[in-house]
C-alpha positions as CSV (number, residue, x, y, z in Angstrom):
1,X,26.9,41.3,142.9
2,X,30.0,39.6,141.6
3,X,28.7,39.6,138.1
4,X,27.9,43.3,138.1
5,X,31.3,44.1,139.5
6,X,33.0,42.1,136.8
7,X,30.7,43.7,134.2
8,X,31.7,47.2,135.4
9,X,35.4,46.2,135.4
10,X,35.1,44.8,131.9
11,X,33.4,47.9,130.7
12,X,36.1,50.1,132.3
13,X,38.8,48.0,130.7
14,X,37.1,48.3,127.3
15,X,36.8,52.1,127.7
16,X,40.5,52.2,128.6
17,X,41.4,50.2,125.5
18,X,39.3,52.5,123.4
19,X,41.1,55.5,124.9
20,X,44.5,53.8,124.1
21,X,43.5,53.0,120.5
22,X,42.1,56.5,119.8
23,X,44.2,58.9,122.0
24,X,43.5,61.8,119.8
25,X,39.7,61.4,120.2
26,X,39.4,60.7,123.9
27,X,42.3,62.9,125.2
28,X,41.8,66.6,124.7
29,X,44.6,69.0,125.0
30,X,44.1,70.1,128.6
31,X,42.4,67.1,130.5
32,X,41.4,63.5,129.8
33,X,37.6,62.7,129.9
34,X,36.4,59.1,130.0
35,X,32.9,58.6,128.8
36,X,30.6,55.7,129.9
37,X,27.4,54.9,128.0
38,X,25.4,54.1,131.2
39,X,22.1,55.4,132.5
40,X,20.5,55.3,136.0
41,X,17.0,54.0,136.5
42,X,14.7,56.6,138.1
43,X,12.9,54.0,140.1
44,X,15.5,51.6,141.4
45,X,18.6,53.8,141.0
46,X,20.4,51.0,139.2
47,X,23.0,51.6,136.4
48,X,22.4,50.0,133.0
49,X,23.8,50.1,129.5
50,X,21.9,51.9,126.8
51,X,21.2,48.5,125.2
52,X,19.6,47.0,128.3
53,X,18.0,50.1,129.8
54,X,14.8,49.8,127.8
55,X,14.4,46.1,128.7
56,X,15.0,46.9,132.3
57,X,12.2,49.5,132.4
58,X,9.8,46.7,131.2
59,X,10.8,44.3,134.0
60,X,11.8,46.8,136.8
61,X,9.9,46.0,140.0
62,X,10.0,49.6,141.3
63,X,8.1,51.0,138.4
64,X,4.8,52.5,139.5
65,X,1.6,51.1,137.9
66,X,-2.0,51.9,138.4
67,X,-4.1,49.4,140.3
68,X,-6.1,47.2,137.9
69,X,-9.1,47.4,140.3
70,X,-9.4,51.1,139.6
71,X,-8.8,52.1,143.2
72,X,-6.8,55.1,141.9
73,X,-3.6,53.9,143.6
74,X,-0.1,53.6,141.9
75,X,1.7,50.6,143.4
76,X,5.3,49.3,142.5
77,X,5.2,46.1,140.5
78,X,6.9,44.2,143.2
79,X,4.1,45.1,145.7
80,X,1.2,44.7,143.4
81,X,0.2,41.3,144.8
82,X,0.0,42.6,148.4
83,X,-2.0,45.5,147.2
84,X,-4.4,43.3,145.3
85,X,-5.0,41.4,148.5
86,X,-5.7,44.5,150.5
87,X,-7.5,46.4,147.7
88,X,-11.1,47.1,148.8
89,X,-12.4,46.5,145.3
90,X,-10.8,43.2,144.8
91,X,-13.2,40.4,143.7
92,X,-11.1,38.0,145.6
93,X,-11.3,39.7,149.0
94,X,-12.7,36.8,150.8
95,X,-10.2,34.4,149.5
96,X,-7.6,36.9,150.3
97,X,-8.7,37.1,153.9
98,X,-8.3,33.4,154.2
99,X,-4.9,33.6,152.8
100,X,-4.0,36.8,154.5
101,X,-2.3,35.2,157.4
102,X,0.0,33.1,155.2
103,X,0.5,35.9,152.8
104,X,1.3,38.3,155.6
105,X,4.0,36.0,156.8
106,X,5.3,35.6,153.3
107,X,5.1,39.3,152.7
108,X,6.9,40.0,156.0
109,X,9.6,37.5,155.1
110,X,9.7,38.9,151.5
111,X,9.9,42.4,152.9
112,X,12.6,41.5,155.2
113,X,14.6,39.8,152.4
114,X,13.8,42.8,150.1
115,X,15.2,45.2,152.7
116,X,18.3,43.1,153.1
117,X,18.7,42.9,149.3
118,X,18.2,46.7,149.0
119,X,20.8,47.3,151.7
120,X,23.2,44.9,149.9
121,X,22.4,46.6,146.6
122,X,23.0,50.1,148.1
123,X,26.2,48.9,149.6
124,X,27.4,47.4,146.3
125,X,26.3,50.5,144.5
126,X,28.3,52.7,146.8
127,X,31.3,50.4,146.5
128,X,31.0,50.4,142.7
129,X,30.6,54.1,142.6
130,X,33.7,54.5,144.7
131,X,35.6,52.1,142.5
132,X,34.4,53.9,139.4
133,X,35.5,57.2,140.8
134,X,38.9,55.7,141.7
135,X,39.1,54.1,138.3
136,X,38.2,57.4,136.7
137,X,41.0,59.1,138.7
138,X,43.4,56.3,137.8
139,X,42.4,56.5,134.1
140,X,42.8,60.3,134.2
141,X,46.2,60.0,135.8
142,X,47.3,57.3,133.4
143,X,46.1,59.5,130.5
144,X,48.1,62.5,131.9
145,X,51.1,60.3,132.4
146,X,50.8,58.9,128.9
147,X,50.4,62.4,127.5
148,X,53.4,63.6,129.5
149,X,55.3,60.5,128.2
150,X,54.3,61.4,124.7
151,X,55.4,65.1,125.3
152,X,58.7,63.8,126.8
153,X,59.2,61.4,123.9
154,X,58.5,64.2,121.4
155,X,60.8,66.6,123.3
156,X,63.5,63.8,123.4
157,X,63.1,63.3,119.6
158,X,63.3,67.0,119.0
159,X,66.3,67.3,121.3
160,X,68.0,64.4,119.5
161,X,67.3,66.1,116.2
162,X,68.6,69.4,117.4
163,X,71.6,67.8,118.9
164,X,72.3,66.0,115.7
165,X,71.9,69.2,113.8
166,X,74.2,71.0,116.2
167,X,76.7,68.2,115.9
168,X,76.5,68.5,112.1
169,X,76.8,72.3,112.3
170,X,79.8,72.0,114.7
171,X,81.4,69.6,112.3
172,X,80.8,71.9,109.3
173,X,81.9,74.9,111.3
174,X,85.0,73.1,112.5
175,X,85.8,72.1,108.9
176,X,85.0,75.6,107.7
177,X,87.2,77.2,110.4
178,X,90.0,74.8,109.6
179,X,89.7,75.8,106.0
180,X,89.5,79.5,106.9
181,X,92.5,79.1,109.2
182,X,94.4,77.4,106.4
183,X,93.3,80.0,103.9
184,X,94.2,82.8,106.4
185,X,97.6,81.2,106.9
186,X,98.1,81.1,103.1
187,X,96.9,84.7,102.8
188,X,99.2,85.8,105.7
189,X,102.1,84.1,104.0
190,X,101.2,85.8,100.8
191,X,100.9,89.2,102.5
192,X,104.2,88.6,104.2
193,X,105.8,87.9,100.8
194,X,104.1,90.9,99.2
195,X,105.2,93.1,102.2
196,X,108.7,91.8,101.9
197,X,108.8,92.4,98.2
198,X,107.2,95.9,98.7
199,X,109.7,96.6,101.4
200,X,112.6,95.6,99.1
201,X,111.1,97.8,96.3
202,X,110.6,100.7,98.7
203,X,114.2,100.3,99.9
204,X,115.4,100.3,96.3
205,X,113.3,103.3,95.5
206,X,114.4,105.0,98.6
207,X,118.0,104.4,97.6
208,X,117.3,105.8,94.1
209,X,115.5,108.8,95.6
210,X,118.4,109.3,98.1
211,X,120.8,109.2,95.2
212,X,118.6,111.6,93.2
213,X,118.4,113.9,96.2
214,X,122.1,113.8,96.7
215,X,122.6,114.6,92.9
216,X,120.0,117.4,93.2
217,X,121.8,118.7,96.3
218,X,125.0,118.7,94.3
219,X,123.4,120.4,91.3
220,X,121.7,122.9,93.5
221,X,124.9,123.7,95.3
222,X,126.7,124.0,91.9
223,X,123.9,126.2,90.5
224,X,123.8,128.2,93.7
225,X,127.5,128.8,93.6
226,X,127.3,129.7,89.9
227,X,124.3,132.0,90.7
228,X,126.3,133.6,93.5
229,X,129.2,134.1,91.1
230,X,126.9,135.6,88.5
231,X,125.3,137.8,91.1
232,X,128.7,139.0,92.2
233,X,129.8,139.6,88.6
234,X,126.6,141.5,88.0
235,X,127.1,143.5,91.1
236,X,130.6,144.3,90.0
237,X,129.4,145.1,86.5
238,X,126.7,147.4,88.0
239,X,129.2,149.1,90.3
240,X,131.6,149.5,87.3
241,X,128.8,150.9,85.1
242,X,127.8,153.2,87.9
243,X,131.4,154.3,88.4
244,X,131.8,154.9,84.6
245,X,128.5,156.8,84.4
246,X,129.5,158.8,87.4
247,X,132.8,159.6,85.8
248,X,131.0,160.5,82.5
249,X,128.7,162.7,84.4
250,X,131.6,164.5,86.1
251,X,133.3,164.8,82.7
252,X,130.1,166.1,81.1
253,X,129.7,168.6,83.9
254,X,133.3,169.7,83.6
255,X,132.9,169.9,79.8
256,X,129.7,171.9,80.2
257,X,131.4,174.2,82.6
258,X,134.2,174.7,80.2
259,X,131.7,175.3,77.4
260,X,129.9,177.8,79.6
261,X,133.1,179.5,80.3
262,X,134.0,179.5,76.7
263,X,130.6,180.9,75.8
264,X,131.1,183.6,78.3
265,X,134.5,184.5,77.1
266,X,133.7,184.2,73.5
267,X,130.4,186.0,73.4
268,X,131.8,188.3,70.9
269,X,132.4,185.5,68.4
270,X,130.1,184.9,65.5
271,X,126.6,183.4,66.0
272,X,127.3,180.7,63.6
273,X,130.1,179.3,65.7
274,X,127.9,179.5,68.8
275,X,125.0,177.8,67.1
276,X,127.2,174.9,65.9
277,X,128.8,174.6,69.3
278,X,125.4,174.6,71.0
279,X,124.1,171.9,68.6
280,X,127.2,169.8,69.3
281,X,126.6,170.1,73.0
282,X,123.0,169.2,72.6
283,X,123.9,166.1,70.7
284,X,126.4,165.0,73.2
285,X,124.0,165.6,76.1
286,X,121.3,163.5,74.3
287,X,123.9,160.7,73.8
288,X,124.7,160.8,77.4
289,X,121.0,160.7,78.4
290,X,120.5,157.7,76.1
291,X,123.5,155.9,77.7
292,X,122.0,156.6,81.1
293,X,118.6,155.3,80.1
294,X,120.1,152.1,78.6
295,X,122.1,151.7,81.8
296,X,119.0,152.0,83.9
297,X,117.1,149.5,81.8
298,X,120.0,147.1,82.1
299,X,120.0,147.5,85.8
300,X,116.2,146.9,85.9
301,X,116.6,143.8,83.9
302,X,119.5,142.6,86.1
303,X,117.3,143.2,89.2
304,X,114.4,141.3,87.6
305,X,116.7,138.4,86.7
306,X,118.1,138.4,90.2
307,X,114.6,138.2,91.7
308,X,113.6,135.4,89.3
309,X,116.7,133.5,90.2
310,X,116.1,134.1,93.9
311,X,112.5,132.9,93.5
312,X,113.6,129.8,91.5
313,X,116.2,129.1,94.1
314,X,113.6,129.3,96.9
315,X,111.3,127.1,94.9
316,X,114.1,124.6,94.4
317,X,114.8,124.6,98.1
318,X,111.1,124.1,98.8
319,X,110.9,121.2,96.4
320,X,114.0,119.7,98.0
321,X,112.3,120.0,101.4
322,X,109.1,118.4,100.1
323,X,111.1,115.5,98.6
324,X,112.9,115.0,101.9
325,X,109.5,115.1,103.7
326,X,108.0,112.7,101.2
327,X,111.0,110.4,101.6
328,X,110.6,110.5,105.4
329,X,106.9,109.8,105.0
330,X,107.5,106.9,102.7
331,X,109.9,105.4,105.3
332,X,107.1,105.9,107.9
333,X,104.5,104.3,105.7
334,X,106.8,101.4,104.9
335,X,107.3,100.9,108.6
336,X,103.7,101.5,109.8
337,X,101.2,99.4,107.7
338,X,98.0,100.4,109.5
339,X,96.7,104.0,109.1
340,X,93.3,105.3,110.1
341,X,92.6,108.3,107.8
342,X,93.5,110.8,110.6
343,X,96.2,113.5,110.5
344,X,97.2,116.3,112.8
345,X,99.6,118.8,111.2
346,X,101.4,121.5,113.1
347,X,102.5,124.5,111.1
348,X,105.4,126.2,113.0
349,X,106.6,129.7,112.3
350,X,103.3,130.7,110.7
351,X,104.3,134.4,110.3
352,X,107.5,133.6,108.5
353,X,105.9,131.1,106.2
354,X,103.1,133.5,105.5
355,X,105.7,136.2,104.5
356,X,107.4,133.6,102.3
357,X,104.1,132.7,100.7
358,X,103.4,136.4,100.0
359,X,106.8,136.9,98.4
360,X,107.4,133.5,96.6
361,X,103.9,131.9,96.3
362,X,105.1,128.9,98.2
363,X,102.9,125.8,98.8
364,X,103.0,123.8,102.1
365,X,102.6,120.1,101.8
366,X,101.6,117.9,104.7
367,X,103.0,114.4,105.3
368,X,101.3,111.6,103.3
369,X,98.7,109.5,105.0
370,X,96.1,106.9,104.1
371,X,92.3,106.6,104.7
372,X,92.8,103.0,105.8
373,X,95.3,100.2,105.8
374,X,96.6,99.7,102.3
375,X,94.3,102.5,101.1
376,X,94.5,105.7,99.1
377,X,97.6,107.9,99.5
378,X,96.5,111.3,100.6
379,X,98.2,114.7,101.2
380,X,96.9,118.1,102.3
381,X,98.3,121.1,100.3
382,X,98.0,124.7,101.7
383,X,98.5,128.1,100.1
384,X,98.9,130.4,103.2
385,X,98.5,133.6,101.2
386,X,95.7,132.2,99.0
387,X,95.5,131.6,95.2
388,X,93.8,133.4,92.3
389,X,90.9,135.6,93.4
390,X,91.4,134.6,97.0
391,X,95.0,135.7,97.1
392,X,96.0,138.0,99.9
393,X,92.9,137.5,102.1
394,X,92.4,133.8,102.6
395,X,94.1,130.5,103.3
396,X,93.4,128.1,100.4
397,X,93.8,124.3,100.9
398,X,92.9,121.1,99.1
399,X,93.1,117.4,99.8
400,X,94.9,115.5,97.0
401,X,94.8,111.8,96.1
402,X,98.4,110.8,95.2
403,X,99.7,107.8,93.3
404,X,100.2,105.1,95.9
405,X,101.6,101.6,96.1
406,X,98.3,99.9,96.4
407,X,96.3,101.7,93.7
408,X,95.8,98.7,91.4
409,X,94.1,96.9,94.3
410,X,91.7,99.8,95.2
411,X,88.2,100.7,93.9
412,X,88.1,103.5,91.3
413,X,86.7,106.1,90.9
414,X,87.8,107.3,94.3
415,X,85.1,109.2,96.4
416,X,86.0,110.4,99.8
417,X,84.5,112.8,102.3
418,X,86.8,114.5,104.9
419,X,86.7,117.1,107.6
420,X,89.3,119.8,107.8
421,X,89.5,121.2,111.4
422,X,91.4,124.2,112.6
423,X,92.0,123.4,116.2
424,X,91.3,125.9,118.9
425,X,94.3,126.1,121.3
426,X,92.3,127.4,124.2
427,X,93.7,126.8,127.7
428,X,90.3,125.5,128.8
429,X,89.2,122.7,126.5
430,X,85.6,123.2,127.4
431,X,85.6,126.7,125.9
432,X,87.4,125.7,122.7
433,X,85.5,126.0,119.4
434,X,87.1,124.3,116.4
435,X,86.7,125.6,112.9
436,X,85.4,122.7,110.7
437,X,85.2,122.5,106.9
438,X,83.8,119.5,105.0
439,X,85.2,118.6,101.6
440,X,84.6,115.9,99.0
441,X,87.5,114.3,97.1
442,X,86.9,112.6,93.8
443,X,89.4,111.0,91.4
444,X,88.4,108.9,88.4
445,X,91.4,106.5,88.2
446,X,94.9,106.1,89.5
447,X,96.4,107.6,86.3
448,X,93.8,110.4,85.9
449,X,94.9,114.0,86.6
450,X,92.8,115.2,89.6
451,X,90.9,118.4,89.5
452,X,91.3,119.7,93.0
453,X,88.5,121.0,95.1
454,X,89.8,124.0,97.0
455,X,88.3,125.5,100.1
456,X,89.2,128.9,101.7
457,X,89.5,130.1,105.3
458,X,89.7,133.9,105.8
459,X,92.9,135.2,107.5
460,X,90.7,137.1,110.1
461,X,89.2,133.7,111.2
462,X,92.7,132.3,111.7
463,X,93.8,135.3,113.8
464,X,90.6,135.2,115.9
465,X,90.2,133.2,119.1
466,X,93.1,130.9,119.8
467,X,93.6,129.2,116.5
468,X,97.0,130.8,116.2
469,X,99.1,130.5,119.3
470,X,102.9,130.7,119.8
471,X,103.1,131.3,116.1
472,X,101.8,127.7,115.5
473,X,98.7,126.5,113.7
474,X,97.2,123.0,114.2
475,X,95.2,121.5,111.3
476,X,93.4,118.2,111.7
477,X,92.2,116.0,108.8
478,X,89.6,113.2,109.4
479,X,88.5,111.0,106.5
480,X,84.9,110.1,107.1
481,X,84.3,107.6,104.3
């Protein structure tokens, strides 16, 4: 009993060692299975190895064998002797009867001992089976724990690797951020220096522009005074010419009347004298008509000159106003560095400006703006009375790319898309319907003369709905890209 128990323990330990040496073969992914190469005898229910199982079958006492006396009985080997003693066909029946008493005693004693041994064997077998089951559970638990330990070790290694990688990434990112921060500081300092230099340049240019504007104002005042003097002189000359012409007309009328009276009184004179007198009168009348025509032509020329001077004066005043607006916008751009490509322009006194556009062909210029910070310089130009074939019926506008301070730093050619919106000034914002036009702006380079793309809006559209209210028109510009 002790030997069999030790043998089972040794075999379990060998199986455990085999499972430790080859964990990949004996441990599947889900559960751990321990295999024992044992077989149970069908006759005695004992467990034996594969090597000793065949030898056990040769010597097993519970194997059934046919009686050698041909009594057609199958008797276990361990009871074959008792059967031969009791077999009716045994040749030694008589001798067996003599020995039956002693053999019966021996058989009883042997049966008793056999029963005791069988009970002990059954007890040992149940104990061994229980120990084997417990051992199997323990081996399974140990395998699961080892597998969990392997998973935990692998997870720990992976975690350490990831932590190491994260530490390296943090170090690299920290170094990179430090470098970026230092670079940003350098760039910021550089931008501050550039901004300061640009501000100084803008201030110098603004001073120059202001001086130029002042000089232009002085020149315009001088020319305007001179123009007023010339106009006054022309008016005086016209009045004088009219007075002289009027006097000449009166003299001619008086002279004609005298001639008529002379003709009436001197009808009796000769025809030759009358004919010469009539020719003289016709010649003088023709000269007077020529003088009158020349005077009218001079008056027309003077009126045309006055209109041209008036138009030039109005255009000069408009240019001066545009220069002042541009100067104000330059001041605003120099003070505000971040623009968003968005402009809302209010055109006040629309009717008055429309009449001026009809009379003088004036152009309205919006304030300058940019599509982004340090971007293209843009301006919206509007012809209220139209231009070319659209003149008199439509509003013509175009978006211009002007020469800016940051053109050398920008990408060329310039391609922009913008929306021009006529805002509906309805009292209820939910009922408002804005008028939207999409335009494309292209310019090859900063020194290239731009060919403008015009778009038209009919006057009847502007006067419809609530686009025009309180004689004011709101135009919004949104640069899309």
